[in-house]
C-alpha positions in Angstrom: 5.4 0.7 -5.0 4.3 -0.3 -8.2 1.1 2.8 -8.4 4.1 5.2 -7.1 6.3 5.1 -10.7 2.8 5.6 -12.7 0.6 8.2 -11.3 2.6 10.0 -8.6 3.5 13.8 -10.4 7.2 13.4 -8.2 8.0 11.4 -11.4 6.4 12.6 -14.4 6.6 16.4 -13.7 10.6 16.4 -13.6 10.9 14.4 -16.8 8.5 17.0 -18.5 10.4 20.0 -16.8 13.7 18.6 -18.4 12.6 18.3 -21.6 11.4 22.0 -21.3 15.4 22.2 -20.5 13.8 23.7 -17.0 17.2 21.9 -15.3 16.8 24.2 -12.1 12.9 23.2 -12.0 14.3 19.5 -12.2 16.6 19.9 -9.4 14.1 22.0 -7.1 11.2 19.9 -7.6 13.1 16.5 -6.6 15.0 17.8 -3.9 11.6 19.0 -2.7 9.4 16.1 -2.8 12.1 14.2 -0.6 11.9 17.0 2.0 7.9 16.9 1.9 7.6 13.1 2.0 10.6 12.8 4.8 9.4 16.0 6.9 6.3 17.2 6.5 4.7 13.5 5.4 6.0 11.4 8.1 6.0 14.4 10.5 2.3 14.7 10.0 1.8 10.7 10.5 3.6 10.9 13.5 2.2 14.0 15.0 -1.6 12.6 14.3 -0.7 8.8 15.1 0.8 9.8 18.0 -2.4 12.1 19.5 -4.5 8.8 19.0 -1.7 6.1 20.0 0.6 7.2 22.9 3.6 5.1 21.3 3.6 3.4 17.9 5.8 0.8 17.1 7.4 0.0 13.5 9.5 -2.4 11.7 13.3 -1.0 12.3 14.7 -3.4 9.2 13.1 -1.5 6.7 13.2 2.1 8.2 16.9 1.6 8.4 17.2 -0.1 5.3 15.6 3.6 3.3 17.5 5.6 5.6 20.7 4.2 5.0 20.0 4.6 1.4 19.0 8.1 1.5 22.5 8.5 3.1 24.1 7.2 0.2 22.1 9.6 -2.2 23.3 12.3 -0.1 26.6 10.6 -1.1 25.7 10.9 -4.5 24.9 14.7 -4.6 28.0 15.6 -2.7 30.4 14.2 -5.0 30.2 16.2 -8.6 29.9 19.8 -6.2 33.6 19.7 -4.9 35.0 18.9 -8.7 32.8 22.0 -9.7 33.2 24.5 -7.0 37.1 24.0 -6.1 38.6 22.5 -9.3 37.5 25.0 -11.9 37.1 21.9 -14.3 34.6 22.3 -17.3 31.0 21.1 -17.2 31.8 18.2 -19.3 34.0 16.7 -15.9 30.8 17.1 -14.3 28.1 15.3 -16.1 30.8 12.1 -16.2 30.8 12.1 -12.7 27.3 12.7 -12.2 26.3 9.6 -15.0 28.8 7.4 -13.4 27.4 8.4 -10.1 23.4 7.9 -10.9 24.1 4.3 -12.5 26.0 3.2 -9.4 22.6 4.8 -7.7 20.3 3.2 -9.7 22.1 -0.3 -9.0 21.7 0.0 -5.8 17.8 0.8 -6.0 17.7 -2.6 -7.7 19.5 -4.3 -5.0 16.9 -3.0 -2.5 14.3 -4.2 -4.5 15.7 -7.5 -4.2 15.6 -7.1 -1.0 12.4 -5.9 -0.6 10.7 -8.4 -2.9 12.6 -11.4 -2.8 15.3 -11.8 0.3 13.6 -10.5 2.5 9.9 -9.9 1.8 8.7 -11.2 4.8 9.8 -8.2 6.8 7.9 -6.2 4.6 4.5 -8.1 4.2 1.5 -6.4 5.1 -0.2 -8.3 8.2 -3.4 -6.6 7.2 -6.5 -8.7 6.8 -8.4 -5.8 4.6 -9.2 -7.4 1.0 -8.9 -5.6 -2.2 -11.7 -3.4 -3.2 -10.3 -3.9 -6.8 -9.5 -6.3 -9.0 -5.7 -6.3 -10.2 -6.6 -6.0 -14.0 -9.1 -2.8 -13.0 -6.5 -1.6 -10.9 -3.7 -1.5 -13.8 -6.5 -0.4 -16.2 -7.3 3.1 -13.3 -3.5 3.5 -13.0 -3.0 3.3 -16.8 -5.8 6.3 -16.9 -4.3 8.1 -14.1 -0.9 8.5 -15.1 -2.1 9.9 -18.7 -3.8 12.4 -17.1 -0.6 13.3 -14.5 1.5 13.3 -18.1 -1.1 15.9 -19.7 -1.3 18.4 -16.8 2.4 18.1 -16.0 2.8 19.6 -19.6 0.9 22.4 -18.7 2.4 22.8 -15.2 5.6 23.3 -16.9 4.5 26.1 -18.5 2.9 28.0 -16.1 5.5 27.9 -13.7 7.5 31.3 -14.8 4.6 33.0 -15.0 3.0 31.9 -11.5 6.5 32.7 -10.0 6.9 36.1 -11.5 3.4 36.9 -10.8 3.5 36.0 -6.9 6.9 37.3 -6.8 8.2 33.8 -6.1 12.2 32.4 -6.8 11.5 29.2 -8.9 13.5 27.4 -6.0 11.0 27.9 -3.7 8.0 27.2 -6.3 10.1 24.0 -7.0 11.1 22.8 -3.6 8.0 23.8 -1.6 4.9 24.7 -3.3 4.9 21.9 -6.3 5.8 18.9 -3.7 2.7 19.7 -1.4 0.7 19.7 -4.4 1.8 17.0 -5.9 2.4 14.9 -2.6 -1.4 15.6 -1.0 -2.4 12.2 -2.1 0.4 10.8 0.0 0.2 12.9 2.3 -3.8 11.8 3.6 -2.9 8.2 3.1 -0.3 7.9 4.9 -1.5 10.3 8.3 -4.9 8.0 7.3 -2.9 5.0 8.2 -0.9 6.5 11.2 -4.3 7.0 12.4 -5.4 3.2 12.0 -1.9 2.2 13.7 -0.6 0.8 10.8 2.5 3.4 11.1 4.9 0.6 8.9 2.5 1.2 6.0 3.0 5.2 6.7 6.5 5.0 7.0 6.4 3.2 3.9 4.5 5.8 1.9 6.7 8.5 3.4 10.1 7.3 3.3 9.9 4.8 0.8 8.5 7.7 -1.7 11.8 9.6 -0.6 14.0 6.7 -1.1 12.5 5.7 -4.6 12.7 9.5 -5.6 16.5 10.1 -4.1 18.0 6.2 -5.6 15.6 6.2 -8.7 14.1 9.4 -10.1 17.0 11.5 -9.5 19.6 9.1 -11.0 17.0 8.5 -14.1 16.8 12.1 -14.8 20.3 12.5 -15.4 20.3 9.6 -17.7 17.7 10.6 -19.5 18.8 14.0 -19.9 21.9 12.3 -21.1 20.0 10.7 -23.8 18.2 13.7 -24.7 21.1 15.9 -24.6 20.5 17.8 -21.7 22.8 18.8 -19.4 21.2 17.7 -16.1 23.9 17.0 -13.4 23.9 15.9 -9.8 25.9 19.2 -8.8 23.2 20.9 -6.3 23.6 24.5 -4.3 25.6 23.7 -1.6 23.0 25.0 0.9 20.7 22.6 -0.4 22.8 19.3 0.1 23.6 20.6 3.5 20.2 21.0 4.6 19.0 17.4 2.6 22.0 15.7 4.8 20.7 17.7 8.1 17.2 16.5 7.1 18.0 12.4 7.1 20.1 12.7 10.3 16.9 14.3 12.0 14.9 11.7 10.5 17.3 9.2 11.6 17.2 10.5 15.1 13.6 10.9 15.7 13.1 6.9 14.9 16.1 5.6 16.3 13.9 3.7 19.1 11.9 1.9 17.1 9.1 3.7 18.0 7.3 7.3 17.3 5.0 9.8 19.0 3.6 12.9 18.6 6.5 15.1 19.7 8.7 13.3 16.9 6.0 14.2 14.4 6.2 18.2 15.4 10.0 17.9 15.4 9.7 16.7 11.9 7.2 19.1 10.9 8.8 21.9 12.6 12.0 21.2 10.7 9.7 21.5 7.2 8.8 24.6 8.3 11.8 25.7 9.2 13.1 24.8 5.7 10.5 26.2 4.1 11.5 29.9 5.7 14.6 29.3 4.5 14.3 28.4 0.4 11.8 31.3 0.5 14.8 33.4 0.8 16.6 31.1 -1.4 17.3 33.1 -4.7 19.1 30.2 -6.6 17.8 30.6 -10.1 20.0 29.0 -12.2 22.8 26.1 -11.1 
């Protein structure tokens, strides 16, 4: 949990893009990071873990907590949309609704941390006997250096998006929702699948759905508040199509884990859902919203 906010491109890249006033790219990359972790990373973990183990049991309390908060994040994205679409209100009012909602989402994320780290930390404790290979101080130095490198490369990435999209005849939506998250989440992807194949499905799900919760309840509202502080009109007003697909993706994920066990078929379901979404977003041409 500590490392993710430091080094993940899912956190640093949106801030760089926001400062460059690439609002649509910020929205697409955040939504895409959630789709990638929720469907592709989690799905591959279930699939490859299921090929090695017939059935894997996980901590249903932890999974339910994360899934419930993801549902809350979908509500946060829905709230500004009707106002902007049907009431013909000004952008200023959409900003106000988004900023207030963002504050509540952050408060909920802090409560999740309290739940995980204080009141119910025994539920989330890792029972593994694996010994750490690096000391805490050495780990923090490595994380800091990696954070600096990711921040530098993220800035170059923001500058190259428009040229890449035009050169490949792709929409910025597809680049942000599909291509960037796959590249940015490759380390998480490998780690989650590796944990699942070692029968540590709780760790695999913690990497996948835990990252979704962090992005949905921490990074998304933080970009709204950072935009507020920097004079950028970042809102929670997303295209209707993306909000609908986001809500359905969460429901499919919940349905695939409702029994408290996973298998390869549940993984195949999630990966297939992701591939279907990728096809849909390939033809979505929302360049500005």
